[in-house]
DRENMARVEX-685062 format. One record per residue (C-alpha): residue number from 1; residue in one letter; x, y, z. Coordinates in pm, whole numbers, plus 32768, in hexadecimal, padded with zeros to 4 digits. Example, Ala and Ser with C-alpha at 12.3 -4.5 7.8 and 13.67 -1.06 7.14 Angstrom:
% DRENMARVEX-685062
{1 'A' {84CE 7E3E 830C}}
{2 'S' {8557 7F96 82CA}}
***
This chain:
% DRENMARVEX-685062
{1 'X' {8019 7FE3 8009}}
{2 'X' {8078 8140 7F99}}
{3 'X' {80C6 825A 80CD}}
{4 'X' {7FC9 834A 80EE}}
{5 'X' {8079 84A5 8073}}
{6 'X' {802B 85F7 8023}}
{7 'X' {8068 8672 7ED6}}
{8 'X' {8074 87C9 7E46}}
{9 'X' {808B 87CA 7CC8}}
{10 'X' {80A9 8926 7C1B}}
{11 'X' {80A0 894C 7A99}}
{12 'X' {80C3 8A7F 7A1E}}
{13 'X' {8089 8A97 788C}}
{14 'X' {80A3 8BEB 7836}}
{15 'X' {7FFB 8C79 774D}}
{16 'X' {7FF5 8B05 7695}}
{17 'X' {7EF6 8A69 75B0}}
{18 'X' {7F22 88F6 75EA}}
{19 'X' {7E9A 88C5 7470}}
{20 'X' {7EA7 8958 7325}}
{21 'X' {7D86 8A11 72AC}}
{22 'X' {7D6A 8993 714E}}
{23 'X' {7CAE 8825 7198}}
{24 'X' {7BEB 87A3 72C1}}
{25 'X' {7CBE 871F 73D9}}
{26 'X' {7C1E 85F8 74B5}}
{27 'X' {7C60 85EA 7629}}
{28 'X' {7DAE 852D 7686}}
{29 'X' {7DA6 8423 77A5}}
{30 'X' {7EED 83B4 77D1}}
{31 'X' {7E96 8266 78B2}}
{32 'X' {7DC2 8201 776F}}
{33 'X' {7EF4 8273 7675}}
{34 'X' {7FF5 81C6 7736}}
{35 'X' {7F23 8061 7739}}
{36 'X' {7F0C 80A4 75AB}}
{37 'X' {8062 80BD 7572}}
{38 'X' {80CA 7FB7 7651}}
{39 'X' {7FA2 7EC7 7669}}
{40 'X' {7FF3 7E38 77D0}}
{41 'X' {8099 7E93 78E5}}
{42 'X' {8202 7E8D 7954}}
{43 'X' {8242 7EA2 7ACD}}
{44 'X' {83C3 7F05 7A79}}
{45 'X' {832B 8033 79D6}}
{46 'X' {8319 8170 7A77}}
{47 'X' {81D2 81F4 79FE}}
{48 'X' {81F7 834A 7ACC}}
{49 'X' {830B 83A0 79DB}}
{50 'X' {827C 8315 78C0}}
{51 'X' {8143 83FB 78D7}}
{52 'X' {8223 8527 7923}}
{53 'X' {82DC 84E9 77E6}}
{54 'X' {81B0 84AC 771D}}
{55 'X' {80F0 85E8 77A6}}
{56 'X' {822D 868D 7733}}
{57 'X' {820B 8612 75EE}}
{58 'X' {80B8 868D 75CA}}
{59 'X' {8130 87EC 7666}}
{60 'X' {826C 87DB 7537}}
{61 'X' {81A8 8767 7409}}
{62 'X' {826F 86F9 72E2}}
{63 'X' {827A 87EE 71D5}}
{64 'X' {8216 86E6 7093}}
{65 'X' {829C 8805 6F9E}}
{66 'X' {840A 87F0 703A}}
{67 'X' {840F 86A7 710A}}
{68 'X' {8531 85C3 70A7}}
{69 'X' {84F1 8424 708B}}
{70 'X' {8591 83EC 71CE}}
{71 'X' {849D 84F8 7254}}
{72 'X' {8365 842B 71D0}}
{73 'X' {83E3 82D2 7212}}
{74 'X' {8408 835B 7374}}
{75 'X' {8292 8379 7395}}
{76 'X' {82A8 8201 738B}}
{77 'X' {814C 8224 72DE}}
{78 'X' {81A5 81FE 7177}}
{79 'X' {8215 80E5 70A2}}
{80 'X' {8378 8122 6FE8}}
{81 'X' {828C 8125 6E99}}
{82 'X' {81AA 8244 6F3D}}
{83 'X' {830C 82FF 6F82}}
{84 'X' {8389 82ED 6E40}}
{85 'X' {8246 8325 6DA2}}
{86 'X' {81F9 8498 6E33}}
{87 'X' {83AC 84FA 6DDD}}
{88 'X' {8375 8482 6C88}}
{89 'X' {81FC 8546 6C83}}
{90 'X' {82A6 866D 6D1F}}
{91 'X' {83D0 8663 6C14}}
{92 'X' {82E4 867E 6ACD}}
{93 'X' {81B7 8748 6B64}}
{94 'X' {8275 8823 6C50}}
{95 'X' {81E3 8880 6DD4}}
{96 'X' {80B6 8832 6E3E}}
{97 'X' {7FB8 895D 6E54}}
{98 'X' {7ED6 8861 6F54}}
{99 'X' {7EDB 873E 7032}}
{100 'X' {7DB6 86DD 6F38}}
{101 'X' {7EA6 86C2 6E3C}}
{102 'X' {7F05 856A 6ED0}}
{103 'X' {7DEE 84D1 6E08}}
{104 'X' {7EC8 84FA 6CF9}}
{105 'X' {7FED 8464 6D50}}
{106 'X' {7FC9 82FB 6CDB}}
{107 'X' {7FF0 820B 6DD3}}
{108 'X' {7F39 82EF 6EDA}}
{109 'X' {7DEB 8258 6F3C}}
{110 'X' {7CE8 831E 7021}}
{111 'X' {7D43 8223 7146}}
{112 'X' {7EC3 8290 712C}}
{113 'X' {7E56 8413 7118}}
{114 'X' {7D82 83FA 724B}}
{115 'X' {7EB3 836E 730E}}
{116 'X' {7FA1 845E 72D9}}
{117 'X' {7ED3 857D 72BE}}
{118 'X' {7EFF 85D5 742C}}
{119 'X' {8072 85ED 73C9}}
{120 'X' {80A0 8698 729A}}
{121 'X' {809B 87DA 71F6}}
{122 'X' {80BB 88AE 70D2}}
{123 'X' {8164 8A0A 70D2}}
{124 'X' {8246 8A9B 6FE8}}
{125 'X' {83A1 8B5A 7063}}
{126 'X' {8377 8C9D 70F8}}
{127 'X' {8441 8DCC 70E8}}
{128 'X' {84D3 8EB5 71E2}}
{129 'X' {8621 8E88 72BF}}
{130 'X' {8653 8D7D 73AF}}
{131 'X' {8614 8E41 74C2}}
{132 'X' {84C9 8EC0 745B}}
{133 'X' {843C 8D4E 73F7}}
{134 'X' {84A4 8CE2 756E}}
{135 'X' {840C 8DFF 760E}}
{136 'X' {82CA 8DF7 7536}}
{137 'X' {82B7 8C69 754B}}
{138 'X' {8169 8BE1 75BD}}
{139 'X' {81E4 8AA3 7600}}
{140 'X' {8277 8AB5 7778}}
{141 'X' {8228 89FA 78C7}}
{142 'X' {82A3 8A13 7A24}}
{143 'X' {8258 88D0 7B01}}
{144 'X' {8280 88CF 7C89}}
{145 'X' {8214 87AC 7D59}}
{146 'X' {8255 87A4 7EDB}}
{147 'X' {823B 8623 7F94}}
{148 'X' {823A 85B7 80F7}}
{149 'X' {81C4 8491 8188}}
{150 'X' {80E4 847F 82C9}}
{151 'X' {81BE 8368 833F}}
{152 'X' {830B 83E6 83D6}}
{153 'X' {841D 8337 8361}}
{154 'X' {8528 8262 8434}}
{155 'X' {8645 8359 838D}}
{156 'X' {85C8 8473 842D}}
{157 'X' {85AC 83ED 858F}}
{158 'X' {86C1 8303 8578}}
{159 'X' {87E1 8361 86C0}}
{160 'X' {88FC 82D1 85DE}}
{161 'X' {89A4 840F 8563}}
{162 'X' {8A3F 83C6 842E}}
{163 'X' {88D0 8336 83B4}}
{164 'X' {8812 8457 8433}}
{165 'X' {875E 8520 8335}}
{166 'X' {87D0 866E 8333}}
{167 'X' {86B4 873D 8276}}
{168 'X' {853D 872A 8283}}
{169 'X' {8437 8623 821E}}
{170 'X' {83B8 86E1 80F3}}
{171 'X' {840E 8683 7F7D}}
{172 'X' {841B 87A3 7EC1}}
{173 'X' {844A 87A7 7D2F}}
{174 'X' {8417 88BF 7C06}}
{175 'X' {8467 88AA 7AAD}}
{176 'X' {843C 89D2 799D}}
{177 'X' {847C 89D8 7835}}
{178 'X' {8404 8A88 7729}}
{179 'X' {844E 89FC 75B6}}
{180 'X' {83F3 89F5 743D}}
{181 'X' {8432 88AC 7387}}
{182 'X' {853A 88D0 7277}}
{183 'X' {85AC 8A34 72EA}}
{184 'X' {860B 8A6B 747A}}
{185 'X' {85D3 89E3 75DC}}
{186 'X' {8631 8A38 772F}}
{187 'X' {85E6 89D4 78A4}}
{188 'X' {864D 8977 79CA}}
{189 'X' {860F 8871 7ADF}}
{190 'X' {862E 887E 7C5C}}
{191 'X' {85F2 8747 7D6E}}
{192 'X' {8636 8732 7ECA}}
{193 'X' {85D1 85B1 7F58}}
{194 'X' {851F 85AE 8096}}
{195 'X' {863E 85B6 81B3}}
{196 'X' {8725 8683 80CD}}
{197 'X' {878F 87E6 80F8}}
{198 'X' {875C 8951 8046}}
{199 'X' {8888 89B3 80BF}}
{200 'X' {89D6 8A7E 8039}}
{201 'X' {8AFE 89A3 8078}}
{202 'X' {8C46 89E1 7F93}}
{203 'X' {8D1B 88D4 8064}}
{204 'X' {8C27 87CE 7FE0}}
{205 'X' {8BAA 8876 7E9B}}
{206 'X' {8A5C 88A4 7F26}}
{207 'X' {89C2 89F5 7E6B}}
{208 'X' {8846 8A09 7EDB}}
{209 'X' {875D 88E4 7E77}}
{210 'X' {8832 8786 7E9A}}
{211 'X' {87EF 8735 7CEE}}
{212 'X' {8816 886D 7C09}}
{213 'X' {880B 8838 7A89}}
{214 'X' {87D3 892A 7953}}
{215 'X' {87F1 895F 77F3}}
{216 'X' {87EB 8A45 76CB}}
{217 'X' {87B7 8976 758C}}
{218 'X' {87AD 8A1E 7404}}
{219 'X' {8740 8976 72E0}}
{220 'X' {8759 897D 7166}}
{221 'X' {8819 8AA1 716D}}
{222 'X' {88A7 8A9A 6FEE}}
{223 'X' {89AE 8961 6FD9}}
{224 'X' {89D0 897B 717A}}
{225 'X' {8888 888F 71B1}}
{226 'X' {88B3 8833 7310}}
{227 'X' {8962 8901 741F}}
{228 'X' {8929 88BC 75A1}}
{229 'X' {89E4 8961 76B1}}
{230 'X' {8994 88DF 780F}}
{231 'X' {890A 879D 7867}}
{232 'X' {88C8 8684 774C}}
{233 'X' {88AD 853F 76DF}}
{234 'X' {890D 847D 75CE}}
{235 'X' {8845 839C 74DB}}
{236 'X' {88FF 82E0 73C2}}
{237 'X' {88D2 81BD 730A}}
{238 'X' {885B 80B0 73E5}}
{239 'X' {88C0 8136 74F6}}
{240 'X' {89DC 804A 755E}}
{241 'X' {8B0B 8145 755A}}
{242 'X' {8A41 8291 758F}}
{243 'X' {88DE 8253 7605}}
{244 'X' {8804 82B0 7724}}
{245 'X' {86E2 8399 76A5}}
{246 'X' {8558 8344 7726}}
{247 'X' {84E0 8230 765B}}
{248 'X' {839E 8145 7686}}
{249 'X' {8438 8016 76DD}}
{250 'X' {8373 7EE9 7666}}
{251 'X' {8210 7EF0 75FF}}
{252 'X' {813A 7E16 751A}}
{253 'X' {81E8 7E91 73D5}}
{254 'X' {833A 7DBD 73CE}}
{255 'X' {83CF 7E64 72D5}}
{256 'X' {839E 7FCE 72F0}}
{257 'X' {83DF 7FDC 748B}}
{258 'X' {851B 7F09 7458}}
{259 'X' {85CE 800D 7377}}
{260 'X' {8671 8103 73F1}}
{261 'X' {8647 8270 7333}}
{262 'X' {878B 831A 72D6}}
{263 'X' {871D 8458 737A}}
{264 'X' {8888 84F2 73C2}}
{265 'X' {8890 8600 74D6}}
{266 'X' {875A 862A 7598}}
{267 'X' {8721 8728 76D6}}
{268 'X' {8729 869E 780E}}
{269 'X' {85FC 86D1 78F3}}
{270 'X' {85DE 85AF 79D6}}
{271 'X' {85FF 85AD 7B6C}}
{272 'X' {86D9 8489 7B2F}}
{273 'X' {883A 84CA 7BD3}}
{274 'X' {88D6 83B3 7AD1}}
{275 'X' {88F2 8393 7978}}
{276 'X' {8929 8514 78DA}}
{277 'X' {8A66 85B2 7867}}
{278 'X' {8AA6 872F 78A4}}
{279 'X' {8B75 8818 77AE}}
{280 'X' {8B36 8822 7658}}
{281 'X' {8AE0 878F 753A}}
{282 'X' {8AAD 87F4 73BE}}
{283 'X' {8A21 8745 7251}}
{284 'X' {8ABE 8814 712F}}
{285 'X' {8A71 87AB 6FC0}}
{286 'X' {8BBD 8768 6F31}}
{287 'X' {8B12 8709 6DBD}}
{288 'X' {89C9 86A3 6D3B}}
{289 'X' {8948 8563 6E1A}}
{290 'X' {8AAE 8595 6EE4}}
{291 'X' {8A8B 860A 7040}}
{292 'X' {8BA9 8613 715C}}
{293 'X' {8B2D 8605 72B5}}
{294 'X' {8C18 864F 73DD}}
{295 'X' {8C0D 866E 754B}}
{296 'X' {8CAF 86AF 769D}}
{297 'X' {8C52 866B 77E6}}
{298 'X' {8CDB 86AE 7944}}
{299 'X' {8C09 863F 7A58}}
{300 'X' {8C09 85DB 7BCA}}
{301 'X' {8B82 8490 7C33}}
{302 'X' {8B2D 83D2 7D7A}}
{303 'X' {8C19 82DA 7DD4}}
{304 'X' {8CAD 8212 7ED5}}
{305 'X' {8E26 8274 7EF7}}
{306 'X' {8EFD 8142 7FAD}}
{307 'X' {902E 819C 808B}}
{308 'X' {9168 80EF 808B}}
{309 'X' {9225 8234 810E}}
{310 'X' {91F1 838B 8175}}
{311 'X' {917E 83EB 801F}}
{312 'X' {9061 838A 7F1C}}
{313 'X' {90D8 8235 7EAB}}
{314 'X' {8FE0 81AA 7DA2}}
{315 'X' {8E55 81A5 7D7E}}
{316 'X' {8DA6 806A 7DF9}}
{317 'X' {8C58 8098 7D76}}
{318 'X' {8B88 81BD 7CD5}}
{319 'X' {8A31 821E 7D8C}}
{320 'X' {88FD 8260 7CA5}}
{321 'X' {8822 82A3 7DC6}}
{322 'X' {883B 83F9 7DBB}}
{323 'X' {8808 8440 7F4C}}
{324 'X' {88B9 8525 802C}}
{325 'X' {8814 850C 8164}}
{326 'X' {88F6 84AE 8257}}
{327 'X' {8A5D 849F 8293}}
{328 'X' {8AA6 8362 8227}}
{329 'X' {89F2 83CC 80E4}}
{330 'X' {8A9C 853C 80BE}}
{331 'X' {8BFA 8459 80D0}}
{332 'X' {8B9D 83C0 7F4E}}
{333 'X' {8B1F 852B 7ED0}}
{334 'X' {8BDF 8593 7DAE}}
{335 'X' {8D2A 84C0 7E18}}
{336 'X' {8D98 845F 7C91}}
{337 'X' {8DE2 8569 7B7F}}
{338 'X' {8D3D 84C7 7A0A}}
{339 'X' {8DC1 8556 78CD}}
{340 'X' {8D30 84D9 779E}}
{341 'X' {8D61 851F 764A}}
{342 'X' {8D44 84B5 74D2}}
{343 'X' {8CA3 84EC 7391}}
{344 'X' {8BD1 8420 72A6}}
{345 'X' {8BFA 8443 7130}}
{346 'X' {8A5D 83EA 707B}}
{347 'X' {8A0C 83B2 6F15}}
{348 'X' {888B 83C7 6EFC}}
{349 'X' {87D9 83B4 6D9E}}
{350 'X' {8686 833B 6D6C}}
{351 'X' {8682 81E4 6DD3}}
{352 'X' {87E7 81C5 6E77}}
{353 'X' {888C 8232 6FC2}}
{354 'X' {89D1 81EC 7008}}
{355 'X' {8AFB 8279 7093}}
{356 'X' {8C44 825B 7159}}
{357 'X' {8C5A 8288 72EC}}
{358 'X' {8D9A 82E5 73B9}}
{359 'X' {8D5F 833A 754C}}
{360 'X' {8E5C 8334 765E}}
{361 'X' {8DE4 8334 77C3}}
{362 'X' {8EF2 839E 78E7}}
{363 'X' {8ED0 8399 7A72}}
{364 'X' {8FA6 8493 7B7B}}
{365 'X' {8FBF 834D 7C3B}}
{366 'X' {9014 81F2 7BCD}}
{367 'X' {8EC0 8107 7C15}}
{368 'X' {8F0B 7FA0 7CB1}}
{369 'X' {8E09 7F21 7CE0}}
{370 'X' {8DF4 7DEF 7E13}}
{371 'X' {8E25 7CA9 7D4C}}
{372 'X' {8CE9 7C10 7D61}}
{373 'X' {8C59 7AB4 7C6B}}
{374 'X' {8B7D 7BC1 7BA6}}
{375 'X' {8C56 7CBC 7B54}}
{376 'X' {8D9C 7C27 7AD7}}
{377 'X' {8D70 7CE1 7982}}
{378 'X' {8D1B 7E17 7A11}}
{379 'X' {8DED 7F3D 79AC}}
{380 'X' {8F20 7FB0 7A84}}
{381 'X' {9004 80B5 7A6C}}
{382 'X' {8FE7 822E 7A17}}
{383 'X' {8FC5 8235 789A}}
{384 'X' {8EE9 8184 77A7}}
{385 'X' {8ED7 81B2 7612}}
{386 'X' {8DCA 812C 7562}}
{387 'X' {8DA0 810B 73D4}}
{388 'X' {8C84 8057 7317}}
{389 'X' {8BC4 8085 71A2}}
{390 'X' {8A44 8068 7167}}
{391 'X' {8955 8041 7061}}
{392 'X' {87F2 8080 7045}}
{393 'X' {874B 8028 6EF2}}
{394 'X' {85CA 8054 6EDA}}
{395 'X' {8551 7F96 6DA1}}
***
């Protein structure tokens, strides 16, 4: 049984019409829509995060006149033939004038249009300076959530100093974002878990909220196709070397949900304190159909440090919980510096999408895990270099 709690959620959509005006819009039930996509319940799936991401997709509709093939595939609502058919229609007939025009695209029936209509829109490019477009953009939101259980957790009453929580019982979360698909995105995320403090402690690298994240992204500025500074994720090829963006995972559609979309660099807006990169990333069009993507990340990670001498010697394990409530947990906070950099050379033309990936990972302290039967082949040391090739073909 879930604990009783007090939850306050404030969602402010500042002058934001959720739906375009050129077609009737049905009311969207996220629970029903998720059931349609997955087909069954998955106990391993975080439905709260799923609904939130789907709500963001509803507020950040894909522009059918500028969407790439990967952006259309990421919806997981179109078949590959429908994606290619829409791209070919745009090439031959030009930009769409209305969502109603989808009825003229080969392979699009009313059932398909009804499925995607909540996630898409039709717009032409707008003029004006970037600052003007940012301040006049109606698609922006602020989410604030406060949660406090009625039951008192043991950590607040512990008599062991190292285990007693230092902060209050409230869980506070805030997120702001303003964006225009294919043009720009900027925002921030703040979070304090129950038991954590909002404090300024430079010695322990605490500057207010326990977790703070921000990003600025520019898209399609001439040959500069994507530029992000701040926190971001990478999603190239199947995600084996560079992956981690939100995906639907398992579902009733066996092929569409298994294949990862080659989305490149995406802003990081989650409150999870692992799985992101912090630095800068860019994608540039070298030649027609040839793109170079490069990135650099310099982030502090939570880890348990083993000590053989008076100085830090090695990392025995990484901590992924994101909790920093007591002395024991604070001792693992931001103990190791992770530098990650690399490049992807990508060729995309029609049904062919292939390329080369190179990336390097470096830690400030050697990783030396405790030898256990399950981690005999786990990485050890300070540096790791990856290289790979990938190829996607859609007949």
